[in-house]
Each structure stands twice: as structure tokens, then as C-alpha cells.
C-alpha atoms as an extended CHARMM CRD file, in Angstrom:
* protein
*
       285  EXT
         1         1  MET       CA             48.5260000000      -44.0450000000      165.4140000000  PROA      1               0.0000000000
         2         2  THR       CA             47.1940000000      -44.7730000000      161.9220000000  PROA      2               0.0000000000
         3         3  THR       CA             44.2020000000      -42.5050000000      162.5160000000  PROA      3               0.0000000000
         4         4  HSD       CA             46.4770000000      -39.6540000000      163.6420000000  PROA      4               0.0000000000
         5         5  SER       CA             48.6940000000      -40.0510000000      160.5530000000  PROA      5               0.0000000000
         6         6  GLY       CA             45.6400000000      -40.0900000000      158.2710000000  PROA      6               0.0000000000
         7         7  SER       CA             44.2490000000      -36.9640000000      159.9170000000  PROA      7               0.0000000000
         8         8  LEU       CA             47.5990000000      -35.1620000000      159.5470000000  PROA      8               0.0000000000
         9         9  TYR       CA             47.7860000000      -36.1900000000      155.8830000000  PROA      9               0.0000000000
        10        10  ARG       CA             44.2640000000      -34.8470000000      155.2160000000  PROA      10              0.0000000000
        11        11  ARG       CA             45.1060000000      -31.5250000000      156.9130000000  PROA      11              0.0000000000
        12        12  ARG       CA             48.1910000000      -31.2100000000      154.7710000000  PROA      12              0.0000000000
        13        13  GLN       CA             46.1740000000      -31.9880000000      151.6480000000  PROA      13              0.0000000000
        14        14  ILE       CA             43.5890000000      -29.3570000000      152.5650000000  PROA      14              0.0000000000
        15        15  GLY       CA             46.3150000000      -26.8020000000      153.3110000000  PROA      15              0.0000000000
        16        16  SER       CA             48.0140000000      -27.5990000000      150.0050000000  PROA      16              0.0000000000
        17        17  MET       CA             44.7340000000      -27.2100000000      148.0880000000  PROA      17              0.0000000000
        18        18  ILE       CA             43.9990000000      -23.8760000000      149.7790000000  PROA      18              0.0000000000
        19        19  ALA       CA             47.5010000000      -22.5550000000      148.9990000000  PROA      19              0.0000000000
        20        20  LEU       CA             47.2650000000      -23.7890000000      145.4110000000  PROA      20              0.0000000000
        21        21  SER       CA             43.8260000000      -22.1960000000      144.9840000000  PROA      21              0.0000000000
        22        22  LEU       CA             44.9990000000      -18.8400000000      146.3640000000  PROA      22              0.0000000000
        23        23  CYS       CA             48.0630000000      -18.8830000000      144.0840000000  PROA      23              0.0000000000
        24        24  GLY       CA             45.8640000000      -19.7280000000      141.1120000000  PROA      24              0.0000000000
        25        25  ILE       CA             43.4140000000      -16.9250000000      141.8930000000  PROA      25              0.0000000000
        26        26  ALA       CA             46.2470000000      -14.4230000000      142.3330000000  PROA      26              0.0000000000
        27        27  THR       CA             47.7620000000      -15.5230000000      139.0020000000  PROA      27              0.0000000000
        28        28  VAL       CA             44.4510000000      -15.1710000000      137.1750000000  PROA      28              0.0000000000
        29        29  VAL       CA             43.8110000000      -11.7180000000      138.6670000000  PROA      29              0.0000000000
        30        30  GLY       CA             47.2990000000      -10.5530000000      137.7220000000  PROA      30              0.0000000000
        31        31  LEU       CA             47.0010000000      -11.9000000000      134.1840000000  PROA      31              0.0000000000
        32        32  VAL       CA             43.5570000000      -10.3250000000      133.7180000000  PROA      32              0.0000000000
        33        33  PHE       CA             44.8570000000       -6.8660000000      134.5850000000  PROA      33              0.0000000000
        34        34  LEU       CA             48.0040000000       -7.3740000000      132.5210000000  PROA      34              0.0000000000
        35        35  VAL       CA             46.0320000000       -8.4140000000      129.4530000000  PROA      35              0.0000000000
        36        36  TRP       CA             43.6100000000       -5.5340000000      130.0610000000  PROA      36              0.0000000000
        37        37  ILE       CA             46.4460000000       -3.0010000000      130.1480000000  PROA      37              0.0000000000
        38        38  LEU       CA             48.0960000000       -4.4570000000      127.0350000000  PROA      38              0.0000000000
        39        39  TRP       CA             44.7850000000       -4.6420000000      125.1480000000  PROA      39              0.0000000000
        40        40  THR       CA             43.8900000000       -1.0410000000      126.0140000000  PROA      40              0.0000000000
        41        41  THR       CA             47.3270000000        0.1510000000      124.9200000000  PROA      41              0.0000000000
        42        42  LEU       CA             47.0700000000       -1.8790000000      121.7230000000  PROA      42              0.0000000000
        43        43  ILE       CA             43.6130000000       -0.6050000000      120.7530000000  PROA      43              0.0000000000
        44        44  HSD       CA             44.2920000000        3.0720000000      121.4590000000  PROA      44              0.0000000000
        45        45  GLY       CA             47.9060000000        2.9700000000      120.2680000000  PROA      45              0.0000000000
        46        46  LEU       CA             47.2960000000        1.2800000000      116.9230000000  PROA      46              0.0000000000
        47        47  SER       CA             44.5600000000        3.7490000000      116.0170000000  PROA      47              0.0000000000
        48        48  ALA       CA             46.9480000000        6.6560000000      116.6490000000  PROA      48              0.0000000000
        49        49  LEU       CA             49.8940000000        5.3190000000      114.6360000000  PROA      49              0.0000000000
        50        50  SER       CA             50.8660000000        7.2560000000      111.5170000000  PROA      50              0.0000000000
        51        51  PRO       CA             54.0270000000        8.0360000000      109.5040000000  PROA      51              0.0000000000
        52        52  SER       CA             54.0980000000       11.5500000000      110.9760000000  PROA      52              0.0000000000
        53        53  LEU       CA             54.7750000000       10.0140000000      114.3820000000  PROA      53              0.0000000000
        54        54  VAL       CA             58.4600000000        9.5880000000      113.5280000000  PROA      54              0.0000000000
        55        55  THR       CA             58.8440000000       12.4770000000      111.0750000000  PROA      55              0.0000000000
        56        56  GLU       CA             57.2710000000       15.4810000000      112.8430000000  PROA      56              0.0000000000
        57        57  MET       CA             57.9210000000       17.2980000000      116.1030000000  PROA      57              0.0000000000
        58        58  THR       CA             55.5690000000       17.4250000000      119.0870000000  PROA      58              0.0000000000
        59        59  PRO       CA             52.7980000000       19.9110000000      118.2300000000  PROA      59              0.0000000000
        60        60  PRO       CA             51.8470000000       23.0020000000      120.2440000000  PROA      60              0.0000000000
        61        61  PRO       CA             48.6060000000       22.8950000000      122.2890000000  PROA      61              0.0000000000
        62        62  GLY       CA             45.4170000000       22.5860000000      120.2330000000  PROA      62              0.0000000000
        63        63  GLU       CA             47.1380000000       22.0780000000      116.8850000000  PROA      63              0.0000000000
        64        64  ASP       CA             46.3060000000       19.0900000000      114.6810000000  PROA      64              0.0000000000
        65        65  GLY       CA             49.0070000000       16.8210000000      113.3370000000  PROA      65              0.0000000000
        66        66  GLY       CA             52.4670000000       16.5100000000      114.7470000000  PROA      66              0.0000000000
        67        67  GLY       CA             54.4960000000       13.5600000000      115.9450000000  PROA      67              0.0000000000
        68        68  LEU       CA             57.0710000000       12.4120000000      118.4600000000  PROA      68              0.0000000000
        69        69  ALA       CA             60.2910000000       12.4610000000      116.4330000000  PROA      69              0.0000000000
        70        70  ASN       CA             62.1380000000       14.7620000000      118.8260000000  PROA      70              0.0000000000
        71        71  ALA       CA             60.9960000000       12.7330000000      121.8330000000  PROA      71              0.0000000000
        72        72  PHE       CA             62.1430000000        9.4460000000      120.2870000000  PROA      72              0.0000000000
        73        73  MET       CA             65.5440000000       10.9100000000      119.4720000000  PROA      73              0.0000000000
        74        74  GLY       CA             65.9090000000       12.4150000000      122.9460000000  PROA      74              0.0000000000
        75        75  SER       CA             65.0680000000        9.1150000000      124.6390000000  PROA      75              0.0000000000
        76        76  LEU       CA             67.4520000000        7.2350000000      122.3510000000  PROA      76              0.0000000000
        77        77  MET       CA             70.3350000000        9.5890000000      123.1340000000  PROA      77              0.0000000000
        78        78  MET       CA             69.7910000000        9.5230000000      126.8970000000  PROA      78              0.0000000000
        79        79  VAL       CA             69.4110000000        5.7400000000      127.0160000000  PROA      79              0.0000000000
        80        80  ALA       CA             72.5850000000        5.4050000000      124.9220000000  PROA      80              0.0000000000
        81        81  LEU       CA             74.4420000000        7.6790000000      127.3620000000  PROA      81              0.0000000000
        82        82  ALA       CA             73.1870000000        5.5950000000      130.2960000000  PROA      82              0.0000000000
        83        83  VAL       CA             74.3980000000        2.3870000000      128.6220000000  PROA      83              0.0000000000
        84        84  ILE       CA             77.8030000000        3.9140000000      127.8380000000  PROA      84              0.0000000000
        85        85  ILE       CA             78.2180000000        5.0340000000      131.4530000000  PROA      85              0.0000000000
        86        86  GLY       CA             76.6090000000        2.0970000000      133.2130000000  PROA      86              0.0000000000
        87        87  THR       CA             77.9390000000       -0.9070000000      131.2920000000  PROA      87              0.0000000000
        88        88  PRO       CA             81.6910000000       -0.6620000000      132.0010000000  PROA      88              0.0000000000
        89        89  ILE       CA             81.1990000000        0.6060000000      135.5490000000  PROA      89              0.0000000000
        90        90  GLY       CA             78.5880000000       -2.0580000000      136.2680000000  PROA      90              0.0000000000
        91        91  MET       CA             80.7300000000       -4.8780000000      134.8930000000  PROA      91              0.0000000000
        92        92  LEU       CA             83.8040000000       -3.7850000000      136.8480000000  PROA      92              0.0000000000
        93        93  ALA       CA             81.8010000000       -3.2110000000      140.0360000000  PROA      93              0.0000000000
        94        94  GLY       CA             80.1730000000       -6.6380000000      139.6690000000  PROA      94              0.0000000000
        95        95  THR       CA             83.5460000000       -8.2760000000      139.0220000000  PROA      95              0.0000000000
        96        96  PHE       CA             85.1400000000       -6.9950000000      142.2320000000  PROA      96              0.0000000000
        97        97  PRO       CA             82.9390000000       -8.8360000000      144.7810000000  PROA      97              0.0000000000
        98        98  SER       CA             82.8760000000      -11.9690000000      142.6420000000  PROA      98              0.0000000000
        99        99  GLU       CA             86.5660000000      -12.2930000000      141.8050000000  PROA      99              0.0000000000
       100       100  PHE       CA             88.6420000000      -10.0670000000      144.0850000000  PROA      100             0.0000000000
       101       101  SER       CA             86.7480000000       -9.9910000000      147.3800000000  PROA      101             0.0000000000
       102       102  ARG       CA             85.0960000000      -13.3940000000      147.4280000000  PROA      102             0.0000000000
       103       103  GLY       CA             84.1970000000      -14.3870000000      150.9710000000  PROA      103             0.0000000000
       104       104  LYS       CA             85.2350000000      -11.0150000000      152.3820000000  PROA      104             0.0000000000
       105       105  LYS       CA             83.0420000000       -8.5380000000      154.2220000000  PROA      105             0.0000000000
       106       106  ILE       CA             83.6690000000       -5.7860000000      151.6770000000  PROA      106             0.0000000000
       107       107  GLY       CA             82.1540000000       -7.9800000000      148.9640000000  PROA      107             0.0000000000
       108       108  GLU       CA             79.0220000000       -8.5490000000      151.0090000000  PROA      108             0.0000000000
       109       109  ALA       CA             78.8440000000       -4.8150000000      151.7640000000  PROA      109             0.0000000000
       110       110  ILE       CA             79.0030000000       -4.0190000000      148.0490000000  PROA      110             0.0000000000
       111       111  ARG       CA             76.1730000000       -6.4640000000      147.3250000000  PROA      111             0.0000000000
       112       112  PHE       CA             74.0920000000       -5.0030000000      150.1500000000  PROA      112             0.0000000000
       113       113  VAL       CA             74.5410000000       -1.4110000000      148.9510000000  PROA      113             0.0000000000
       114       114  ASN       CA             73.8360000000       -2.4580000000      145.3580000000  PROA      114             0.0000000000
       115       115  ASP       CA             70.5940000000       -4.1620000000      146.4120000000  PROA      115             0.0000000000
       116       116  ILE       CA             69.5210000000       -0.9340000000      148.1360000000  PROA      116             0.0000000000
       117       117  LEU       CA             70.2550000000        1.0450000000      144.9720000000  PROA      117             0.0000000000
       118       118  LEU       CA             68.4470000000       -1.5860000000      142.8990000000  PROA      118             0.0000000000
       119       119  SER       CA             65.2440000000       -1.1150000000      144.8990000000  PROA      119             0.0000000000
       120       120  ALA       CA             65.5280000000        2.6550000000      145.3700000000  PROA      120             0.0000000000
       121       121  PRO       CA             62.5590000000        4.6640000000      143.9950000000  PROA      121             0.0000000000
       122       122  SER       CA             63.4850000000        6.2920000000      140.7010000000  PROA      122             0.0000000000
       123       123  ILE       CA             62.1480000000        9.6500000000      141.8520000000  PROA      123             0.0000000000
       124       124  ILE       CA             64.7740000000        9.6580000000      144.6300000000  PROA      124             0.0000000000
       125       125  ILE       CA             67.4830000000        9.0580000000      142.0540000000  PROA      125             0.0000000000
       126       126  GLY       CA             66.0770000000       11.8760000000      139.9440000000  PROA      126             0.0000000000
       127       127  LEU       CA             66.1480000000       14.2290000000      142.9120000000  PROA      127             0.0000000000
       128       128  PHE       CA             69.7290000000       13.1960000000      143.7060000000  PROA      128             0.0000000000
       129       129  VAL       CA             70.9090000000       13.8980000000      140.1420000000  PROA      129             0.0000000000
       130       130  TYR       CA             68.9890000000       17.1860000000      140.2270000000  PROA      130             0.0000000000
       131       131  GLU       CA             71.1020000000       18.2510000000      143.2070000000  PROA      131             0.0000000000
       132       132  LEU       CA             74.2460000000       16.7510000000      141.7140000000  PROA      132             0.0000000000
       133       133  VAL       CA             74.0300000000       18.0970000000      138.1540000000  PROA      133             0.0000000000
       134       134  VAL       CA             71.0610000000       20.3660000000      137.4860000000  PROA      134             0.0000000000
       135       135  ARG       CA             71.4550000000       22.8330000000      140.3520000000  PROA      135             0.0000000000
       136       136  PRO       CA             75.2250000000       23.3880000000      139.9510000000  PROA      136             0.0000000000
       137       137  THR       CA             74.8150000000       23.9600000000      136.1910000000  PROA      137             0.0000000000
       138       138  SER       CA             71.5600000000       25.9390000000      136.6300000000  PROA      138             0.0000000000
       139       139  ARG       CA             69.8940000000       24.0950000000      133.7430000000  PROA      139             0.0000000000
       140       140  PHE       CA             68.0210000000       20.9440000000      132.8820000000  PROA      140             0.0000000000
       141       141  SER       CA             69.8620000000       18.8690000000      130.2940000000  PROA      141             0.0000000000
       142       142  GLY       CA             70.0200000000       15.6210000000      128.3980000000  PROA      142             0.0000000000
       143       143  PHE       CA             73.3100000000       14.8580000000      130.1520000000  PROA      143             0.0000000000
       144       144  ALA       CA             71.5620000000       15.0120000000      133.5290000000  PROA      144             0.0000000000
       145       145  GLY       CA             68.8160000000       12.7400000000      132.2180000000  PROA      145             0.0000000000
       146       146  GLY       CA             71.3520000000       10.2140000000      130.9230000000  PROA      146             0.0000000000
       147       147  ILE       CA             73.1990000000       10.2310000000      134.2540000000  PROA      147             0.0000000000
       148       148  ALA       CA             69.9410000000        9.6430000000      136.1450000000  PROA      148             0.0000000000
       149       149  LEU       CA             69.1050000000        6.6960000000      133.8930000000  PROA      149             0.0000000000
       150       150  ALA       CA             72.6510000000        5.3640000000      134.3630000000  PROA      150             0.0000000000
       151       151  PHE       CA             72.1000000000        5.2310000000      138.1410000000  PROA      151             0.0000000000
       152       152  ILE       CA             69.0240000000        3.0510000000      137.5180000000  PROA      152             0.0000000000
       153       153  PHE       CA             70.8210000000        0.9900000000      134.8720000000  PROA      153             0.0000000000
       154       154  LEU       CA             73.9640000000        0.4000000000      136.9360000000  PROA      154             0.0000000000
       155       155  PRO       CA             72.7630000000       -1.8850000000      139.7890000000  PROA      155             0.0000000000
       156       156  VAL       CA             71.0900000000       -4.3050000000      137.3740000000  PROA      156             0.0000000000
       157       157  VAL       CA             74.3810000000       -4.8780000000      135.5510000000  PROA      157             0.0000000000
       158       158  VAL       CA             76.3400000000       -5.0810000000      138.8210000000  PROA      158             0.0000000000
       159       159  ARG       CA             74.0160000000       -7.7120000000      140.2640000000  PROA      159             0.0000000000
       160       160  THR       CA             73.9040000000       -9.8620000000      137.1400000000  PROA      160             0.0000000000
       161       161  THR       CA             77.6460000000       -9.6510000000      136.4420000000  PROA      161             0.0000000000
       162       162  ASP       CA             78.3550000000      -10.7500000000      140.0010000000  PROA      162             0.0000000000
       163       163  GLU       CA             75.9390000000      -13.6790000000      139.7650000000  PROA      163             0.0000000000
       164       164  MET       CA             77.0490000000      -14.7860000000      136.2930000000  PROA      164             0.0000000000
       165       165  LEU       CA             80.7370000000      -14.7910000000      137.2600000000  PROA      165             0.0000000000
       166       166  ARG       CA             80.0190000000      -16.8020000000      140.3900000000  PROA      166             0.0000000000
       167       167  LEU       CA             78.3300000000      -19.4250000000      138.1970000000  PROA      167             0.0000000000
       168       168  VAL       CA             81.5240000000      -19.9410000000      136.1840000000  PROA      168             0.0000000000
       169       169  PRO       CA             83.1930000000      -23.1510000000      137.4630000000  PROA      169             0.0000000000
       170       170  ASP       CA             86.3360000000      -22.6540000000      139.5460000000  PROA      170             0.0000000000
       171       171  VAL       CA             88.0620000000      -25.2450000000      137.3490000000  PROA      171             0.0000000000
       172       172  MET       CA             88.2560000000      -22.6450000000      134.5570000000  PROA      172             0.0000000000
       173       173  ARG       CA             89.9310000000      -20.1400000000      136.8690000000  PROA      173             0.0000000000
       174       174  GLU       CA             92.3920000000      -22.6890000000      138.2120000000  PROA      174             0.0000000000
       175       175  ALA       CA             93.2800000000      -23.9880000000      134.7480000000  PROA      175             0.0000000000
       176       176  ALA       CA             93.9990000000      -20.4940000000      133.4340000000  PROA      176             0.0000000000
       177       177  LEU       CA             95.9430000000      -19.4100000000      136.5170000000  PROA      177             0.0000000000
       178       178  SER       CA             98.0270000000      -22.6000000000      136.4410000000  PROA      178             0.0000000000
       179       179  LEU       CA             99.3540000000      -21.5210000000      133.0420000000  PROA      179             0.0000000000
       180       180  GLY       CA            100.7540000000      -18.3670000000      134.6090000000  PROA      180             0.0000000000
       181       181  ILE       CA             98.1780000000      -16.0280000000      133.0740000000  PROA      181             0.0000000000
       182       182  PRO       CA             97.6850000000      -12.8120000000      135.1110000000  PROA      182             0.0000000000
       183       183  ARG       CA             94.4810000000      -12.6000000000      137.1150000000  PROA      183             0.0000000000
       184       184  TRP       CA             93.1000000000       -9.6970000000      135.0960000000  PROA      184             0.0000000000
       185       185  LYS       CA             93.6330000000      -11.5700000000      131.8200000000  PROA      185             0.0000000000
       186       186  VAL       CA             91.8560000000      -14.6000000000      133.2620000000  PROA      186             0.0000000000
       187       187  THR       CA             88.9120000000      -12.3730000000      134.1450000000  PROA      187             0.0000000000
       188       188  VAL       CA             88.7550000000      -10.6110000000      130.7720000000  PROA      188             0.0000000000
       189       189  ASN       CA             89.6010000000      -13.4550000000      128.3820000000  PROA      189             0.0000000000
       190       190  VAL       CA             88.1090000000      -16.4430000000      130.1990000000  PROA      190             0.0000000000
       191       191  LEU       CA             85.4710000000      -15.4580000000      132.7440000000  PROA      191             0.0000000000
       192       192  TYR       CA             83.8610000000      -12.6320000000      130.7810000000  PROA      192             0.0000000000
       193       193  ARG       CA             83.5600000000      -14.8800000000      127.7430000000  PROA      193             0.0000000000
       194       194  ALA       CA             81.9570000000      -17.6310000000      129.7850000000  PROA      194             0.0000000000
       195       195  ALA       CA             79.4860000000      -15.1900000000      131.3630000000  PROA      195             0.0000000000
       196       196  SER       CA             78.9640000000      -13.0010000000      128.2760000000  PROA      196             0.0000000000
       197       197  THR       CA             75.4460000000      -14.2700000000      127.5030000000  PROA      197             0.0000000000
       198       198  GLY       CA             74.1590000000      -13.5560000000      131.0030000000  PROA      198             0.0000000000
       199       199  ILE       CA             75.7880000000      -10.1230000000      131.0810000000  PROA      199             0.0000000000
       200       200  LEU       CA             74.3420000000       -9.2370000000      127.6660000000  PROA      200             0.0000000000
       201       201  THR       CA             70.9150000000      -10.3570000000      128.8570000000  PROA      201             0.0000000000
       202       202  SER       CA             71.1870000000       -8.1120000000      131.9150000000  PROA      202             0.0000000000
       203       203  ILE       CA             72.1270000000       -5.1340000000      129.7310000000  PROA      203             0.0000000000
       204       204  LEU       CA             69.0710000000       -5.6670000000      127.5100000000  PROA      204             0.0000000000
       205       205  LEU       CA             66.7790000000       -6.0320000000      130.5280000000  PROA      205             0.0000000000
       206       206  ALA       CA             68.2820000000       -2.9030000000      132.1040000000  PROA      206             0.0000000000
       207       207  ILE       CA             67.6470000000       -0.9790000000      128.8660000000  PROA      207             0.0000000000
       208       208  ALA       CA             64.0420000000       -2.1830000000      128.9310000000  PROA      208             0.0000000000
       209       209  ARG       CA             63.7150000000       -0.9380000000      132.5040000000  PROA      209             0.0000000000
       210       210  ILE       CA             65.1290000000        2.5600000000      131.9890000000  PROA      210             0.0000000000
       211       211  SER       CA             63.3290000000        3.1400000000      128.6690000000  PROA      211             0.0000000000
       212       212  GLY       CA             60.0540000000        3.9490000000      130.4330000000  PROA      212             0.0000000000
       213       213  GLU       CA             61.3380000000        5.8430000000      133.4690000000  PROA      213             0.0000000000
       214       214  THR       CA             59.5520000000        9.1760000000      133.8520000000  PROA      214             0.0000000000
       215       215  ALA       CA             60.1990000000       10.5090000000      137.3570000000  PROA      215             0.0000000000
       216       216  PRO       CA             63.9890000000       10.9780000000      137.0970000000  PROA      216             0.0000000000
       217       217  LEU       CA             63.6590000000       12.7210000000      133.7340000000  PROA      217             0.0000000000
       218       218  LEU       CA             61.1600000000       15.2290000000      135.1410000000  PROA      218             0.0000000000
       219       219  PHE       CA             63.9170000000       16.3850000000      137.5080000000  PROA      219             0.0000000000
       220       220  THR       CA             66.7590000000       16.2810000000      135.0010000000  PROA      220             0.0000000000
       221       221  ALA       CA             65.9880000000       16.4520000000      131.2630000000  PROA      221             0.0000000000
       222       222  LEU       CA             62.5360000000       18.0540000000      131.6120000000  PROA      222             0.0000000000
       223       223  ASN       CA             61.2550000000       18.4350000000      128.0240000000  PROA      223             0.0000000000
       224       224  ASN       CA             61.7080000000       20.3180000000      124.7680000000  PROA      224             0.0000000000
       225       225  GLN       CA             59.0900000000       20.8970000000      122.1020000000  PROA      225             0.0000000000
       226       226  TYR       CA             61.6740000000       21.2720000000      119.3330000000  PROA      226             0.0000000000
       227       227  TRP       CA             64.2210000000       19.0370000000      117.6230000000  PROA      227             0.0000000000
       228       228  SER       CA             67.4820000000       19.1880000000      119.5410000000  PROA      228             0.0000000000
       229       229  LEU       CA             70.6600000000       17.1000000000      119.5970000000  PROA      229             0.0000000000
       230       230  ASP       CA             72.3160000000       19.3490000000      122.1740000000  PROA      230             0.0000000000
       231       231  MET       CA             72.4570000000       17.3040000000      125.3480000000  PROA      231             0.0000000000
       232       232  SER       CA             73.5410000000       20.3060000000      127.3890000000  PROA      232             0.0000000000
       233       233  GLN       CA             70.0140000000       21.7160000000      127.0020000000  PROA      233             0.0000000000
       234       234  PRO       CA             66.5570000000       20.4380000000      128.0610000000  PROA      234             0.0000000000
       235       235  MET       CA             65.6610000000       17.4800000000      125.8650000000  PROA      235             0.0000000000
       236       236  ALA       CA             62.4000000000       15.8760000000      124.8150000000  PROA      236             0.0000000000
       237       237  ASN       CA             61.8480000000       12.2450000000      125.7810000000  PROA      237             0.0000000000
       238       238  ILE       CA             59.0390000000        9.7630000000      125.3490000000  PROA      238             0.0000000000
       239       239  PRO       CA             58.1240000000        9.0710000000      129.0190000000  PROA      239             0.0000000000
       240       240  VAL       CA             57.7230000000       12.7480000000      129.9360000000  PROA      240             0.0000000000
       241       241  VAL       CA             55.8530000000       13.5150000000      126.6910000000  PROA      241             0.0000000000
       242       242  ILE       CA             53.4530000000       10.6310000000      127.3740000000  PROA      242             0.0000000000
       243       243  PHE       CA             52.8910000000       11.9280000000      130.9060000000  PROA      243             0.0000000000
       244       244  GLN       CA             52.2410000000       15.5160000000      129.8050000000  PROA      244             0.0000000000
       245       245  PHE       CA             50.1510000000       14.6720000000      126.7390000000  PROA      245             0.0000000000
       246       246  ALA       CA             48.0050000000       12.0740000000      128.5150000000  PROA      246             0.0000000000
       247       247  MET       CA             47.1320000000       14.6210000000      131.2320000000  PROA      247             0.0000000000
       248       248  SER       CA             46.2270000000       17.3410000000      128.7340000000  PROA      248             0.0000000000
       249       249  PRO       CA             42.6840000000       18.2320000000      127.5720000000  PROA      249             0.0000000000
       250       250  TYR       CA             43.6880000000       18.1110000000      123.8800000000  PROA      250             0.0000000000
       251       251  GLU       CA             42.5570000000       15.0480000000      121.9290000000  PROA      251             0.0000000000
       252       252  GLN       CA             45.5130000000       15.1600000000      119.5230000000  PROA      252             0.0000000000
       253       253  TRP       CA             47.9660000000       15.1680000000      122.4200000000  PROA      253             0.0000000000
       254       254  GLN       CA             46.1450000000       12.2500000000      124.0260000000  PROA      254             0.0000000000
       255       255  ASN       CA             46.3120000000       10.2700000000      120.7650000000  PROA      255             0.0000000000
       256       256  LEU       CA             50.0480000000       10.9090000000      120.5360000000  PROA      256             0.0000000000
       257       257  ALA       CA             50.4350000000        9.7700000000      124.1420000000  PROA      257             0.0000000000
       258       258  TRP       CA             48.7090000000        6.4670000000      123.3350000000  PROA      258             0.0000000000
       259       259  ALA       CA             50.8780000000        5.9990000000      120.2340000000  PROA      259             0.0000000000
       260       260  GLY       CA             54.0400000000        6.6690000000      122.2500000000  PROA      260             0.0000000000
       261       261  ALA       CA             52.8940000000        4.2600000000      124.9730000000  PROA      261             0.0000000000
       262       262  PHE       CA             52.2270000000        1.5530000000      122.3840000000  PROA      262             0.0000000000
       263       263  ILE       CA             55.6560000000        1.9230000000      120.7840000000  PROA      263             0.0000000000
       264       264  MET       CA             57.4410000000        1.9320000000      124.1440000000  PROA      264             0.0000000000
       265       265  THR       CA             55.5170000000       -1.1790000000      125.2080000000  PROA      265             0.0000000000
       266       266  ALA       CA             56.4980000000       -2.9120000000      121.9680000000  PROA      266             0.0000000000
       267       267  ILE       CA             60.1630000000       -1.9670000000      122.4370000000  PROA      267             0.0000000000
       268       268  VAL       CA             60.2340000000       -3.2340000000      126.0170000000  PROA      268             0.0000000000
       269       269  LEU       CA             58.5020000000       -6.4520000000      124.9240000000  PROA      269             0.0000000000
       270       270  LEU       CA             61.0250000000       -7.0180000000      122.1240000000  PROA      270             0.0000000000
       271       271  LEU       CA             63.9700000000       -6.3870000000      124.4450000000  PROA      271             0.0000000000
       272       272  SER       CA             62.5820000000       -8.7810000000      127.0560000000  PROA      272             0.0000000000
       273       273  VAL       CA             61.8250000000      -11.5110000000      124.5210000000  PROA      273             0.0000000000
       274       274  GLY       CA             65.1930000000      -11.0070000000      122.8240000000  PROA      274             0.0000000000
       275       275  SER       CA             67.1120000000      -11.2780000000      126.0920000000  PROA      275             0.0000000000
       276       276  ARG       CA             65.2450000000      -14.4480000000      127.0670000000  PROA      276             0.0000000000
       277       277  ALA       CA             65.8800000000      -15.9540000000      123.6280000000  PROA      277             0.0000000000
       278       278  ILE       CA             69.6130000000      -15.2510000000      123.8870000000  PROA      278             0.0000000000
       279       279  LEU       CA             69.7850000000      -16.7800000000      127.3580000000  PROA      279             0.0000000000
       280       280  ASN       CA             67.7480000000      -19.8600000000      126.3930000000  PROA      280             0.0000000000
       281       281  ARG       CA             69.8510000000      -20.4410000000      123.2800000000  PROA      281             0.0000000000
       282       282  ARG       CA             72.9940000000      -20.2670000000      125.3830000000  PROA      282             0.0000000000
       283       283  ASN       CA             71.5980000000      -22.7130000000      127.9400000000  PROA      283             0.0000000000
       284       284  ALA       CA             70.5720000000      -25.1200000000      125.1880000000  PROA      284             0.0000000000
       285       285  LYS       CA             74.1550000000      -25.4430000000      123.9170000000  PROA      285             0.0000000000
């Protein structure tokens, strides 16, 4: 009996060592490629940075100089539109299954559909918005691009709002309701405040995700070589400009693509670090 137990223990130890070794190898391989990508972006991007990057428009083919000012502004406007559309809808949609349909089948159905939307390929969303907005209006536009980004932004906020509200202790709900406060006031004044850090973190992470989306913007906003604040017209944006310039045979365009990629990587990194810092500071209190 003792021999059998010792043999089983050794097999478990060997299995544990094999699993640990495979996990370690996979981690090292992943980190190597991640560091390689970041280092390549850093080296090529830093060498292409210049003040003209944020003061001049995208140049025509073969011309020296130029920048990405119009693309930065276009991306900023479309991301802002996505946040304006997605934040209130996402918070309300995440509140319903958590607070008003808890334990009901409709709540589970909402979570299931939201998970499908969360994992849907962005190019499918771009094609959907193309049929929904671009074809009926017969034009690409910044509005269509913002709507496409909002569809990607939305499920992240829905999922996190739902989870953060479910983490709020029921004692807080019961205490507020026992005072005769209406249910909607309890949700807005008590539960949202308690879950505000997690919801804010999800919004920042969702912004980081949509900032680099290219496929949906190819179907919706397309591009524009000139400075434009008219969102009813095609609008320049950083992801599409990076895609087009990186694929071009012109060295100046390729340098601008690396500079744009470096700045976008830095923005996403800052948003991710900032959201984690906010969440950790909240948890430390």
C-alpha cells in the first residue's frame, strides 16, 4: 500500500513538473515575441518622431515631410463619439441583468449575447455598420466610424458594469431600500458610486482596445488626406493610415507609419497602466 502511494505521488510530481515546464516555456516564448515587437516599434518609431508629426497633414505619395495631424484628430473624434455612445448604453445594459433581472433567464440571455458580441471579429462589425450606415447614406463618414467603434466599445462596458455591480454587497442595497429610497436612486446614488472605480477602469480599457482597430474603419470612415472636422465625410484615422503607409513603397510613408504605431502603442500602454493603477488604489483603500 505504501509503495503504491509513493508511486502515485511520484507520478503526480512528474506531471506537475511537466505542466510547470510547459507553462514556463510558453510564458518565455510569449514574452520574447512581445518584447521583440515593442523593441522594434520603439527603435523605428523613435527615429521617425518629429514636431511635424502633430502639425502637418499626411503627405501625398513620394513627397518628403508631412505628418499625421489630421489622422490623430480623426481618431480622437471617432473614439470620443464611441465613448459618448457606448458609455451610457453600456452602463444601463450592464445594470439591467445585475439589478433588475437577477436570477432570471432574460439576464442570462443578455450576458450570453453580450459575450458573443465581445468576441465577434471587428471586421464583421465593420461590415455590419457599412450596411447599416454607409450604404443608406452612400458615403463613408466619421460618424459611421464612431458607430463601428461604439459597437466594439459597448460589450466591454456592459460586461464590466454587470460584474462590478454584482460585487457590491447586498447589505448596501437592503440598507438603502429599507429607508424607502426608490430602486433607481439606489442604483444611481449607491451602487454606481460603489462600483465607479471598476466601471471607469473598463471604460479606459475599452478605449485602449478601440484605439487601434483598423478593419471596421476601412469599411466606415475610410481615410482623408486633408484636415477635416466634418464627421459626415470620410475622415483620416491613425490605424488606417498606418496600414496604408506601412504597405506603401515610399520610405517617408513607412517612417510615418512607424511613428504612428509608436505613439498608438504608448497611448494604449498609458491607458492600461492608468486603469490598473486606479483599480489597485481603490482596492488598497
